[in-house]
PDB file of N, CA, C and O in Angstrom:
ATOM      1  N   UNK A   1     140.110 275.718 -61.634  1.00  0.00           N
ATOM      2  CA  UNK A   1     141.531 275.465 -61.765  1.00  0.00           C
ATOM      3  C   UNK A   1     142.052 275.976 -63.114  1.00  0.00           C
ATOM      4  O   UNK A   1     143.164 276.500 -63.181  1.00  0.00           O
ATOM      5  N   UNK A   2     141.272 275.834 -64.181  1.00  0.00           N
ATOM      6  CA  UNK A   2     141.709 276.290 -65.496  1.00  0.00           C
ATOM      7  C   UNK A   2     142.026 277.776 -65.490  1.00  0.00           C
ATOM      8  O   UNK A   2     142.997 278.215 -66.107  1.00  0.00           O
ATOM      9  N   UNK A   3     141.193 278.556 -64.781  1.00  0.00           N
ATOM     10  CA  UNK A   3     141.418 280.000 -64.700  1.00  0.00           C
ATOM     11  C   UNK A   3     142.774 280.308 -64.077  1.00  0.00           C
ATOM     12  O   UNK A   3     143.483 281.203 -64.537  1.00  0.00           O
ATOM     13  N   UNK A   4     143.135 279.571 -63.033  1.00  0.00           N
ATOM     14  CA  UNK A   4     144.408 279.808 -62.353  1.00  0.00           C
ATOM     15  C   UNK A   4     145.592 279.480 -63.249  1.00  0.00           C
ATOM     16  O   UNK A   4     146.608 280.174 -63.225  1.00  0.00           O
ATOM     17  N   UNK A   5     145.462 278.432 -64.033  1.00  0.00           N
ATOM     18  CA  UNK A   5     146.544 278.039 -64.935  1.00  0.00           C
ATOM     19  C   UNK A   5     146.718 279.091 -66.027  1.00  0.00           C
ATOM     20  O   UNK A   5     147.837 279.521 -66.306  1.00  0.00           O
ATOM     21  N   UNK A   6     145.627 279.500 -66.634  1.00  0.00           N
ATOM     22  CA  UNK A   6     145.703 280.510 -67.690  1.00  0.00           C
ATOM     23  C   UNK A   6     146.236 281.823 -67.130  1.00  0.00           C
ATOM     24  O   UNK A   6     147.067 282.478 -67.758  1.00  0.00           O
ATOM     25  N   UNK A   7     145.760 282.204 -65.954  1.00  0.00           N
ATOM     26  CA  UNK A   7     146.238 283.424 -65.312  1.00  0.00           C
ATOM     27  C   UNK A   7     147.733 283.329 -65.013  1.00  0.00           C
ATOM     28  O   UNK A   7     148.458 284.313 -65.167  1.00  0.00           O
ATOM     29  N   UNK A   8     148.193 282.175 -64.595  1.00  0.00           N
ATOM     30  CA  UNK A   8     149.613 281.998 -64.273  1.00  0.00           C
ATOM     31  C   UNK A   8     150.493 282.244 -65.489  1.00  0.00           C
ATOM     32  O   UNK A   8     151.574 282.818 -65.360  1.00  0.00           O
ATOM     33  N   UNK A   9     150.049 281.822 -66.660  1.00  0.00           N
ATOM     34  CA  UNK A   9     150.829 281.997 -67.886  1.00  0.00           C
ATOM     35  C   UNK A   9     150.600 283.362 -68.534  1.00  0.00           C
ATOM     36  O   UNK A   9     151.239 283.680 -69.537  1.00  0.00           O
ATOM     37  N   UNK A  10     149.699 284.170 -67.979  1.00  0.00           N
ATOM     38  CA  UNK A  10     149.366 285.450 -68.607  1.00  0.00           C
ATOM     39  C   UNK A  10     150.325 286.576 -68.231  1.00  0.00           C
ATOM     40  O   UNK A  10     150.196 287.687 -68.745  1.00  0.00           O
ATOM     41  N   UNK A  11     151.268 286.313 -67.358  1.00  0.00           N
ATOM     42  CA  UNK A  11     152.182 287.352 -66.893  1.00  0.00           C
ATOM     43  C   UNK A  11     153.611 287.033 -67.351  1.00  0.00           C
ATOM     44  O   UNK A  11     154.109 285.939 -67.083  1.00  0.00           O
ATOM     45  N   UNK A  12     154.276 287.968 -68.035  1.00  0.00           N
ATOM     46  CA  UNK A  12     155.636 287.708 -68.528  1.00  0.00           C
ATOM     47  C   UNK A  12     156.641 287.395 -67.419  1.00  0.00           C
ATOM     48  O   UNK A  12     157.581 286.632 -67.639  1.00  0.00           O
ATOM     49  N   UNK A  13     156.455 287.967 -66.244  1.00  0.00           N
ATOM     50  CA  UNK A  13     157.372 287.683 -65.131  1.00  0.00           C
ATOM     51  C   UNK A  13     157.223 286.231 -64.692  1.00  0.00           C
ATOM     52  O   UNK A  13     158.217 285.552 -64.434  1.00  0.00           O
ATOM     53  N   UNK A  14     155.988 285.758 -64.607  1.00  0.00           N
ATOM     54  CA  UNK A  14     155.773 284.357 -64.218  1.00  0.00           C
ATOM     55  C   UNK A  14     156.311 283.419 -65.284  1.00  0.00           C
ATOM     56  O   UNK A  14     156.872 282.370 -64.966  1.00  0.00           O
ATOM     57  N   UNK A  15     156.145 283.788 -66.544  1.00  0.00           N
ATOM     58  CA  UNK A  15     156.701 282.970 -67.628  1.00  0.00           C
ATOM     59  C   UNK A  15     158.221 282.903 -67.499  1.00  0.00           C
ATOM     60  O   UNK A  15     158.821 281.846 -67.692  1.00  0.00           O
ATOM     61  N   UNK A  16     158.834 284.030 -67.175  1.00  0.00           N
ATOM     62  CA  UNK A  16     160.282 284.069 -66.982  1.00  0.00           C
ATOM     63  C   UNK A  16     160.709 283.187 -65.807  1.00  0.00           C
ATOM     64  O   UNK A  16     161.704 282.467 -65.899  1.00  0.00           O
ATOM     65  N   UNK A  17     159.965 283.242 -64.716  1.00  0.00           N
ATOM     66  CA  UNK A  17     160.264 282.383 -63.562  1.00  0.00           C
ATOM     67  C   UNK A  17     160.153 280.910 -63.938  1.00  0.00           C
ATOM     68  O   UNK A  17     160.980 280.094 -63.531  1.00  0.00           O
ATOM     69  N   UNK A  18     159.136 280.577 -64.710  1.00  0.00           N
ATOM     70  CA  UNK A  18     158.956 279.185 -65.139  1.00  0.00           C
ATOM     71  C   UNK A  18     160.111 278.743 -66.042  1.00  0.00           C
ATOM     72  O   UNK A  18     160.557 277.598 -65.968  1.00  0.00           O
ATOM     73  N   UNK A  19     160.586 279.642 -66.883  1.00  0.00           N
ATOM     74  CA  UNK A  19     161.750 279.317 -67.718  1.00  0.00           C
ATOM     75  C   UNK A  19     162.972 279.039 -66.847  1.00  0.00           C
ATOM     76  O   UNK A  19     163.730 278.105 -67.108  1.00  0.00           O
ATOM     77  N   UNK A  20     163.157 279.850 -65.820  1.00  0.00           N
ATOM     78  CA  UNK A  20     164.276 279.625 -64.891  1.00  0.00           C
ATOM     79  C   UNK A  20     164.149 278.259 -64.218  1.00  0.00           C
ATOM     80  O   UNK A  20     165.136 277.543 -64.048  1.00  0.00           O
ATOM     81  N   UNK A  21     162.935 277.916 -63.842  1.00  0.00           N
ATOM     82  CA  UNK A  21     162.715 276.641 -63.156  1.00  0.00           C
ATOM     83  C   UNK A  21     162.812 275.448 -64.105  1.00  0.00           C
ATOM     84  O   UNK A  21     162.978 274.315 -63.655  1.00  0.00           O
ATOM     85  N   UNK A  22     162.710 275.687 -65.398  1.00  0.00           N
ATOM     86  CA  UNK A  22     162.819 274.562 -66.341  1.00  0.00           C
ATOM     87  C   UNK A  22     164.222 273.973 -66.327  1.00  0.00           C
ATOM     88  O   UNK A  22     164.422 272.838 -66.757  1.00  0.00           O
ATOM     89  N   UNK A  23     165.195 274.735 -65.836  1.00  0.00           N
ATOM     90  CA  UNK A  23     166.573 274.238 -65.732  1.00  0.00           C
ATOM     91  C   UNK A  23     166.801 273.450 -64.450  1.00  0.00           C
ATOM     92  O   UNK A  23     167.855 272.836 -64.283  1.00  0.00           O
ATOM     93  N   UNK A  24     165.826 273.458 -63.543  1.00  0.00           N
ATOM     94  CA  UNK A  24     165.952 272.713 -62.294  1.00  0.00           C
ATOM     95  C   UNK A  24     165.419 273.507 -61.118  1.00  0.00           C
ATOM     96  O   UNK A  24     165.140 274.700 -61.242  1.00  0.00           O
ATOM     97  N   UNK A  25     165.280 272.856 -59.989  1.00  0.00           N
ATOM     98  CA  UNK A  25     164.698 273.504 -58.819  1.00  0.00           C
ATOM     99  C   UNK A  25     165.616 274.604 -58.293  1.00  0.00           C
ATOM    100  O   UNK A  25     166.841 274.516 -58.377  1.00  0.00           O
ATOM    101  N   UNK A  26     164.983 275.639 -57.750  1.00  0.00           N
ATOM    102  CA  UNK A  26     165.711 276.784 -57.215  1.00  0.00           C
ATOM    103  C   UNK A  26     164.971 277.327 -56.001  1.00  0.00           C
ATOM    104  O   UNK A  26     163.756 277.181 -55.873  1.00  0.00           O
ATOM    105  N   UNK A  27     165.739 277.962 -55.109  1.00  0.00           N
ATOM    106  CA  UNK A  27     165.096 278.634 -53.989  1.00  0.00           C
ATOM    107  C   UNK A  27     164.817 280.082 -54.392  1.00  0.00           C
ATOM    108  O   UNK A  27     165.206 280.516 -55.477  1.00  0.00           O
ATOM    109  N   UNK A  28     164.146 280.819 -53.521  1.00  0.00           N
ATOM    110  CA  UNK A  28     163.736 282.183 -53.851  1.00  0.00           C
ATOM    111  C   UNK A  28     164.947 283.055 -54.173  1.00  0.00           C
ATOM    112  O   UNK A  28     164.911 283.824 -55.134  1.00  0.00           O
ATOM    113  N   UNK A  29     166.005 282.950 -53.394  1.00  0.00           N
ATOM    114  CA  UNK A  29     167.183 283.784 -53.637  1.00  0.00           C
ATOM    115  C   UNK A  29     167.784 283.518 -55.014  1.00  0.00           C
ATOM    116  O   UNK A  29     168.203 284.450 -55.701  1.00  0.00           O
ATOM    117  N   UNK A  30     167.828 282.269 -55.413  1.00  0.00           N
ATOM    118  CA  UNK A  30     168.349 281.931 -56.738  1.00  0.00           C
ATOM    119  C   UNK A  30     167.471 282.522 -57.838  1.00  0.00           C
ATOM    120  O   UNK A  30     167.975 282.985 -58.861  1.00  0.00           O
ATOM    121  N   UNK A  31     166.153 282.504 -57.624  1.00  0.00           N
ATOM    122  CA  UNK A  31     165.241 283.086 -58.607  1.00  0.00           C
ATOM    123  C   UNK A  31     165.388 284.607 -58.654  1.00  0.00           C
ATOM    124  O   UNK A  31     165.321 285.204 -59.728  1.00  0.00           O
ATOM    125  N   UNK A  32     165.587 285.232 -57.494  1.00  0.00           N
ATOM    126  CA  UNK A  32     165.818 286.681 -57.445  1.00  0.00           C
ATOM    127  C   UNK A  32     167.072 287.020 -58.245  1.00  0.00           C
ATOM    128  O   UNK A  32     167.071 287.951 -59.051  1.00  0.00           O
ATOM    129  N   UNK A  33     168.132 286.263 -58.019  1.00  0.00           N
ATOM    130  CA  UNK A  33     169.396 286.498 -58.716  1.00  0.00           C
ATOM    131  C   UNK A  33     169.255 286.307 -60.226  1.00  0.00           C
ATOM    132  O   UNK A  33     169.827 287.071 -61.004  1.00  0.00           O
ATOM    133  N   UNK A  34     168.501 285.299 -60.641  1.00  0.00           N
ATOM    134  CA  UNK A  34     168.340 285.005 -62.071  1.00  0.00           C
ATOM    135  C   UNK A  34     167.432 286.000 -62.778  1.00  0.00           C
ATOM    136  O   UNK A  34     167.668 286.342 -63.936  1.00  0.00           O
ATOM    137  N   UNK A  35     166.399 286.465 -62.092  1.00  0.00           N
ATOM    138  CA  UNK A  35     165.390 287.306 -62.736  1.00  0.00           C
ATOM    139  C   UNK A  35     165.553 288.791 -62.434  1.00  0.00           C
ATOM    140  O   UNK A  35     164.955 289.627 -63.111  1.00  0.00           O
ATOM    141  N   UNK A  36     166.344 289.125 -61.437  1.00  0.00           N
ATOM    142  CA  UNK A  36     166.559 290.524 -61.101  1.00  0.00           C
ATOM    143  C   UNK A  36     165.344 291.219 -60.529  1.00  0.00           C
ATOM    144  O   UNK A  36     165.174 292.424 -60.714  1.00  0.00           O
ATOM    145  N   UNK A  37     164.503 290.480 -59.840  1.00  0.00           N
ATOM    146  CA  UNK A  37     163.298 291.051 -59.238  1.00  0.00           C
ATOM    147  C   UNK A  37     163.462 291.170 -57.734  1.00  0.00           C
ATOM    148  O   UNK A  37     164.338 290.542 -57.139  1.00  0.00           O
ATOM    149  N   UNK A  38     162.622 291.969 -57.139  1.00  0.00           N
ATOM    150  CA  UNK A  38     162.594 292.092 -55.687  1.00  0.00           C
ATOM    151  C   UNK A  38     162.041 290.808 -55.079  1.00  0.00           C
ATOM    152  O   UNK A  38     161.263 290.095 -55.713  1.00  0.00           O
ATOM    153  N   UNK A  39     162.445 290.522 -53.854  1.00  0.00           N
ATOM    154  CA  UNK A  39     161.997 289.314 -53.159  1.00  0.00           C
ATOM    155  C   UNK A  39     160.487 289.259 -53.054  1.00  0.00           C
ATOM    156  O   UNK A  39     159.891 288.198 -53.237  1.00  0.00           O
ATOM    157  N   UNK A  40     159.858 290.389 -52.761  1.00  0.00           N
ATOM    158  CA  UNK A  40     158.402 290.399 -52.613  1.00  0.00           C
ATOM    159  C   UNK A  40     157.703 290.066 -53.925  1.00  0.00           C
ATOM    160  O   UNK A  40     156.679 289.383 -53.926  1.00  0.00           O
ATOM    161  N   UNK A  41     158.247 290.542 -55.039  1.00  0.00           N
ATOM    162  CA  UNK A  41     157.655 290.243 -56.349  1.00  0.00           C
ATOM    163  C   UNK A  41     157.790 288.766 -56.683  1.00  0.00           C
ATOM    164  O   UNK A  41     156.833 288.139 -57.137  1.00  0.00           O
ATOM    165  N   UNK A  42     158.973 288.212 -56.461  1.00  0.00           N
ATOM    166  CA  UNK A  42     159.189 286.793 -56.743  1.00  0.00           C
ATOM    167  C   UNK A  42     158.263 285.940 -55.883  1.00  0.00           C
ATOM    168  O   UNK A  42     157.629 285.010 -56.383  1.00  0.00           O
ATOM    169  N   UNK A  43     158.185 286.252 -54.604  1.00  0.00           N
ATOM    170  CA  UNK A  43     157.328 285.484 -53.697  1.00  0.00           C
ATOM    171  C   UNK A  43     155.868 285.562 -54.108  1.00  0.00           C
ATOM    172  O   UNK A  43     155.157 284.557 -54.084  1.00  0.00           O
ATOM    173  N   UNK A  44     155.422 286.749 -54.483  1.00  0.00           N
ATOM    174  CA  UNK A  44     154.031 286.927 -54.913  1.00  0.00           C
ATOM    175  C   UNK A  44     153.718 286.083 -56.142  1.00  0.00           C
ATOM    176  O   UNK A  44     152.668 285.444 -56.212  1.00  0.00           O
ATOM    177  N   UNK A  45     154.623 286.082 -57.103  1.00  0.00           N
ATOM    178  CA  UNK A  45     154.404 285.291 -58.316  1.00  0.00           C
ATOM    179  C   UNK A  45     154.470 283.792 -58.017  1.00  0.00           C
ATOM    180  O   UNK A  45     153.706 283.014 -58.588  1.00  0.00           O
ATOM    181  N   UNK A  46     155.363 283.390 -57.141  1.00  0.00           N
ATOM    182  CA  UNK A  46     155.459 281.968 -56.787  1.00  0.00           C
ATOM    183  C   UNK A  46     154.206 281.479 -56.083  1.00  0.00           C
ATOM    184  O   UNK A  46     153.807 280.329 -56.265  1.00  0.00           O
ATOM    185  N   UNK A  47     153.580 282.329 -55.286  1.00  0.00           N
ATOM    186  CA  UNK A  47     152.317 281.961 -54.630  1.00  0.00           C
ATOM    187  C   UNK A  47     151.262 281.653 -55.691  1.00  0.00           C
ATOM    188  O   UNK A  47     150.558 280.647 -55.597  1.00  0.00           O
ATOM    189  N   UNK A  48     151.154 282.513 -56.696  1.00  0.00           N
ATOM    190  CA  UNK A  48     150.167 282.287 -57.761  1.00  0.00           C
ATOM    191  C   UNK A  48     150.470 281.003 -58.530  1.00  0.00           C
ATOM    192  O   UNK A  48     149.563 280.242 -58.869  1.00  0.00           O
ATOM    193  N   UNK A  49     151.746 280.771 -58.801  1.00  0.00           N
ATOM    194  CA  UNK A  49     152.128 279.546 -59.514  1.00  0.00           C
ATOM    195  C   UNK A  49     151.866 278.304 -58.671  1.00  0.00           C
ATOM    196  O   UNK A  49     151.485 277.260 -59.201  1.00  0.00           O
ATOM    197  N   UNK A  50     152.068 278.412 -57.376  1.00  0.00           N
ATOM    198  CA  UNK A  50     151.798 277.284 -56.474  1.00  0.00           C
ATOM    199  C   UNK A  50     150.306 276.995 -56.391  1.00  0.00           C
ATOM    200  O   UNK A  50     149.888 275.838 -56.431  1.00  0.00           O
ATOM    201  N   UNK A  51     149.509 278.045 -56.278  1.00  0.00           N
ATOM    202  CA  UNK A  51     148.049 277.862 -56.197  1.00  0.00           C
ATOM    203  C   UNK A  51     147.477 277.250 -57.466  1.00  0.00           C
ATOM    204  O   UNK A  51     146.467 276.548 -57.431  1.00  0.00           O
ATOM    205  N   UNK A  52     148.136 277.526 -58.590  1.00  0.00           N
ATOM    206  CA  UNK A  52     147.704 276.934 -59.862  1.00  0.00           C
ATOM    207  C   UNK A  52     148.265 275.528 -60.044  1.00  0.00           C
ATOM    208  O   UNK A  52     147.993 274.863 -61.044  1.00  0.00           O
ATOM    209  N   UNK A  53     149.047 275.086 -59.073  1.00  0.00           N
ATOM    210  CA  UNK A  53     149.686 273.766 -59.088  1.00  0.00           C
ATOM    211  C   UNK A  53     150.662 273.604 -60.255  1.00  0.00           C
ATOM    212  O   UNK A  53     150.872 272.500 -60.757  1.00  0.00           O
ATOM    213  N   UNK A  54     151.246 274.710 -60.673  1.00  0.00           N
ATOM    214  CA  UNK A  54     152.220 274.682 -61.753  1.00  0.00           C
ATOM    215  C   UNK A  54     153.609 274.427 -61.189  1.00  0.00           C
ATOM    216  O   UNK A  54     154.448 273.807 -61.843  1.00  0.00           O
ATOM    217  N   UNK A  55     153.850 274.903 -59.979  1.00  0.00           N
ATOM    218  CA  UNK A  55     155.112 274.623 -59.304  1.00  0.00           C
ATOM    219  C   UNK A  55     154.832 273.893 -58.004  1.00  0.00           C
ATOM    220  O   UNK A  55     153.756 274.015 -57.419  1.00  0.00           O
ATOM    221  N   UNK A  56     155.815 273.140 -57.572  1.00  0.00           N
ATOM    222  CA  UNK A  56     155.721 272.448 -56.287  1.00  0.00           C
ATOM    223  C   UNK A  56     156.900 272.875 -55.429  1.00  0.00           C
ATOM    224  O   UNK A  56     157.899 273.394 -55.927  1.00  0.00           O
ATOM    225  N   UNK A  57     156.764 272.649 -54.149  1.00  0.00           N
ATOM    226  CA  UNK A  57     157.808 273.070 -53.215  1.00  0.00           C
ATOM    227  C   UNK A  57     158.369 271.881 -52.460  1.00  0.00           C
ATOM    228  O   UNK A  57     157.708 270.861 -52.264  1.00  0.00           O
ATOM    229  N   UNK A  58     159.620 272.055 -52.043  1.00  0.00           N
ATOM    230  CA  UNK A  58     160.278 271.055 -51.209  1.00  0.00           C
ATOM    231  C   UNK A  58     161.194 271.801 -50.249  1.00  0.00           C
ATOM    232  O   UNK A  58     162.047 272.583 -50.667  1.00  0.00           O
ATOM    233  N   UNK A  59     161.008 271.551 -48.977  1.00  0.00           N
ATOM    234  CA  UNK A  59     161.841 272.212 -47.976  1.00  0.00           C
ATOM    235  C   UNK A  59     163.100 271.386 -47.752  1.00  0.00           C
ATOM    236  O   UNK A  59     163.043 270.173 -47.550  1.00  0.00           O
ATOM    237  N   UNK A  60     164.239 272.073 -47.794  1.00  0.00           N
ATOM    238  CA  UNK A  60     165.522 271.422 -47.563  1.00  0.00           C
ATOM    239  C   UNK A  60     166.300 272.315 -46.607  1.00  0.00           C
ATOM    240  O   UNK A  60     166.842 273.344 -47.009  1.00  0.00           O
ATOM    241  N   UNK A  61     166.349 271.922 -45.359  1.00  0.00           N
ATOM    242  CA  UNK A  61     166.975 272.765 -44.345  1.00  0.00           C
ATOM    243  C   UNK A  61     166.152 274.012 -44.130  1.00  0.00           C
ATOM    244  O   UNK A  61     164.950 273.934 -43.878  1.00  0.00           O
ATOM    245  N   UNK A  62     166.788 275.157 -44.227  1.00  0.00           N
ATOM    246  CA  UNK A  62     166.050 276.404 -44.025  1.00  0.00           C
ATOM    247  C   UNK A  62     165.534 277.011 -45.318  1.00  0.00           C
ATOM    248  O   UNK A  62     164.939 278.088 -45.305  1.00  0.00           O
ATOM    249  N   UNK A  63     165.758 276.325 -46.438  1.00  0.00           N
ATOM    250  CA  UNK A  63     165.343 276.839 -47.737  1.00  0.00           C
ATOM    251  C   UNK A  63     164.167 276.050 -48.294  1.00  0.00           C
ATOM    252  O   UNK A  63     164.031 274.850 -48.054  1.00  0.00           O
ATOM    253  N   UNK A  64     163.322 276.749 -49.040  1.00  0.00           N
ATOM    254  CA  UNK A  64     162.241 276.122 -49.786  1.00  0.00           C
ATOM    255  C   UNK A  64     162.637 276.180 -51.251  1.00  0.00           C
ATOM    256  O   UNK A  64     162.933 277.248 -51.786  1.00  0.00           O
ATOM    257  N   UNK A  65     162.638 275.031 -51.886  1.00  0.00           N
ATOM    258  CA  UNK A  65     162.992 274.942 -53.294  1.00  0.00           C
ATOM    259  C   UNK A  65     161.732 274.770 -54.125  1.00  0.00           C
ATOM    260  O   UNK A  65     160.827 274.016 -53.767  1.00  0.00           O
ATOM    261  N   UNK A  66     161.692 275.481 -55.234  1.00  0.00           N
ATOM    262  CA  UNK A  66     160.563 275.426 -56.156  1.00  0.00           C
ATOM    263  C   UNK A  66     160.990 274.667 -57.402  1.00  0.00           C
ATOM    264  O   UNK A  66     162.116 274.811 -57.880  1.00  0.00           O
ATOM    265  N   UNK A  67     160.079 273.861 -57.917  1.00  0.00           N
ATOM    266  CA  UNK A  67     160.330 273.139 -59.155  1.00  0.00           C
ATOM    267  C   UNK A  67     159.025 273.023 -59.924  1.00  0.00           C
ATOM    268  O   UNK A  67     157.945 273.240 -59.374  1.00  0.00           O
ATOM    269  N   UNK A  68     159.132 272.683 -61.193  1.00  0.00           N
ATOM    270  CA  UNK A  68     157.946 272.540 -62.034  1.00  0.00           C
ATOM    271  C   UNK A  68     157.210 271.253 -61.683  1.00  0.00           C
ATOM    272  O   UNK A  68     157.834 270.223 -61.427  1.00  0.00           O
ATOM    273  N   UNK A  69     155.902 271.318 -61.672  1.00  0.00           N
ATOM    274  CA  UNK A  69     155.085 270.142 -61.375  1.00  0.00           C
ATOM    275  C   UNK A  69     155.025 269.178 -62.540  1.00  0.00           C
ATOM    276  O   UNK A  69     154.780 267.985 -62.363  1.00  0.00           O
ATOM    277  N   UNK A  70     155.253 269.708 -63.741  1.00  0.00           N
ATOM    278  CA  UNK A  70     155.106 268.919 -64.953  1.00  0.00           C
ATOM    279  C   UNK A  70     156.181 269.362 -65.941  1.00  0.00           C
ATOM    280  O   UNK A  70     156.407 270.561 -66.107  1.00  0.00           O
ATOM    281  N   UNK A  71     156.829 268.436 -66.581  1.00  0.00           N
ATOM    282  CA  UNK A  71     157.905 268.780 -67.522  1.00  0.00           C
ATOM    283  C   UNK A  71     157.392 269.585 -68.720  1.00  0.00           C
ATOM    284  O   UNK A  71     158.159 270.337 -69.322  1.00  0.00           O
ATOM    285  N   UNK A  72     156.136 269.445 -69.070  1.00  0.00           N
ATOM    286  CA  UNK A  72     155.573 270.198 -70.194  1.00  0.00           C
ATOM    287  C   UNK A  72     155.520 271.691 -69.895  1.00  0.00           C
ATOM    288  O   UNK A  72     155.545 272.515 -70.809  1.00  0.00           O
ATOM    289  N   UNK A  73     155.447 272.031 -68.621  1.00  0.00           N
ATOM    290  CA  UNK A  73     155.354 273.438 -68.218  1.00  0.00           C
ATOM    291  C   UNK A  73     156.553 274.230 -68.706  1.00  0.00           C
ATOM    292  O   UNK A  73     156.393 275.342 -69.210  1.00  0.00           O
ATOM    293  N   UNK A  74     157.739 273.685 -68.568  1.00  0.00           N
ATOM    294  CA  UNK A  74     158.940 274.375 -69.020  1.00  0.00           C
ATOM    295  C   UNK A  74     158.928 274.623 -70.518  1.00  0.00           C
ATOM    296  O   UNK A  74     159.345 275.685 -70.980  1.00  0.00           O
ATOM    297  N   UNK A  75     158.456 273.653 -71.269  1.00  0.00           N
ATOM    298  CA  UNK A  75     158.389 273.802 -72.723  1.00  0.00           C
ATOM    299  C   UNK A  75     157.403 274.897 -73.113  1.00  0.00           C
ATOM    300  O   UNK A  75     157.681 275.723 -73.983  1.00  0.00           O
ATOM    301  N   UNK A  76     156.249 274.890 -72.455  1.00  0.00           N
ATOM    302  CA  UNK A  76     155.234 275.917 -72.728  1.00  0.00           C
ATOM    303  C   UNK A  76     155.780 277.290 -72.379  1.00  0.00           C
ATOM    304  O   UNK A  76     155.610 278.239 -73.145  1.00  0.00           O
ATOM    305  N   UNK A  77     156.429 277.405 -71.238  1.00  0.00           N
ATOM    306  CA  UNK A  77     156.978 278.688 -70.797  1.00  0.00           C
ATOM    307  C   UNK A  77     158.043 279.193 -71.769  1.00  0.00           C
ATOM    308  O   UNK A  77     158.092 280.386 -72.067  1.00  0.00           O
ATOM    309  N   UNK A  78     158.884 278.307 -72.257  1.00  0.00           N
ATOM    310  CA  UNK A  78     159.928 278.723 -73.190  1.00  0.00           C
ATOM    311  C   UNK A  78     159.340 279.188 -74.516  1.00  0.00           C
ATOM    312  O   UNK A  78     159.815 280.163 -75.099  1.00  0.00           O
ATOM    313  N   UNK A  79     158.314 278.500 -74.994  1.00  0.00           N
ATOM    314  CA  UNK A  79     157.651 278.923 -76.234  1.00  0.00           C
ATOM    315  C   UNK A  79     157.017 280.301 -76.032  1.00  0.00           C
ATOM    316  O   UNK A  79     157.163 281.182 -76.879  1.00  0.00           O
ATOM    317  N   UNK A  80     156.316 280.486 -74.915  1.00  0.00           N
ATOM    318  CA  UNK A  80     155.698 281.785 -74.635  1.00  0.00           C
ATOM    319  C   UNK A  80     156.746 282.881 -74.480  1.00  0.00           C
ATOM    320  O   UNK A  80     156.570 283.987 -74.991  1.00  0.00           O
ATOM    321  N   UNK A  81     157.828 282.580 -73.782  1.00  0.00           N
ATOM    322  CA  UNK A  81     158.881 283.574 -73.584  1.00  0.00           C
ATOM    323  C   UNK A  81     159.499 283.993 -74.924  1.00  0.00           C
ATOM    324  O   UNK A  81     159.747 285.177 -75.152  1.00  0.00           O
ATOM    325  N   UNK A  82     159.745 283.026 -75.801  1.00  0.00           N
ATOM    326  CA  UNK A  82     160.276 283.339 -77.135  1.00  0.00           C
ATOM    327  C   UNK A  82     159.280 284.160 -77.940  1.00  0.00           C
ATOM    328  O   UNK A  82     159.662 285.086 -78.656  1.00  0.00           O
ATOM    329  N   UNK A  83     158.006 283.818 -77.819  1.00  0.00           N
ATOM    330  CA  UNK A  83     156.973 284.564 -78.525  1.00  0.00           C
ATOM    331  C   UNK A  83     156.906 286.011 -78.035  1.00  0.00           C
ATOM    332  O   UNK A  83     156.795 286.939 -78.836  1.00  0.00           O
ATOM    333  N   UNK A  84     156.975 286.194 -76.729  1.00  0.00           N
ATOM    334  CA  UNK A  84     156.956 287.547 -76.148  1.00  0.00           C
ATOM    335  C   UNK A  84     158.129 288.361 -76.678  1.00  0.00           C
ATOM    336  O   UNK A  84     157.969 289.532 -77.023  1.00  0.00           O
ATOM    337  N   UNK A  85     159.312 287.744 -76.743  1.00  0.00           N
ATOM    338  CA  UNK A  85     160.481 288.454 -77.271  1.00  0.00           C
ATOM    339  C   UNK A  85     160.299 288.808 -78.739  1.00  0.00           C
ATOM    340  O   UNK A  85     160.685 289.897 -79.163  1.00  0.00           O
ATOM    341  N   UNK A  86     159.710 287.896 -79.526  1.00  0.00           N
ATOM    342  CA  UNK A  86     159.497 288.150 -80.946  1.00  0.00           C
ATOM    343  C   UNK A  86     158.488 289.288 -81.167  1.00  0.00           C
ATOM    344  O   UNK A  86     158.662 290.108 -82.070  1.00  0.00           O
ATOM    345  N   UNK A  87     157.462 289.334 -80.362  1.00  0.00           N
ATOM    346  CA  UNK A  87     156.426 290.354 -80.509  1.00  0.00           C
ATOM    347  C   UNK A  87     156.980 291.732 -80.122  1.00  0.00           C
ATOM    348  O   UNK A  87     156.642 292.745 -80.736  1.00  0.00           O
ATOM    349  N   UNK A  88     157.823 291.748 -79.108  1.00  0.00           N
ATOM    350  CA  UNK A  88     158.399 293.034 -78.669  1.00  0.00           C
ATOM    351  C   UNK A  88     159.491 293.417 -79.620  1.00  0.00           C
ATOM    352  O   UNK A  88     160.118 294.463 -79.450  1.00  0.00           O
TER     353      UNK A  88
END
């Protein structure tokens, strides 16, 4: 499980998705709109985040909403995202 968690945070796109989710639950379309990625890319990254148990899902009607499993995740993602911006 540790490998999956570390791998989940090792990708800047996943970190960006986690930052988006730190503001609250969102469905795939909302994440696509916020991150400017293709649907297939967002879905692929969400699968990895789900398998690492970093995000959880909730079905509401025809939509699946993603949210953070732990409030600390958003803080970690924001620190990493800021660090990535500083390094670049």
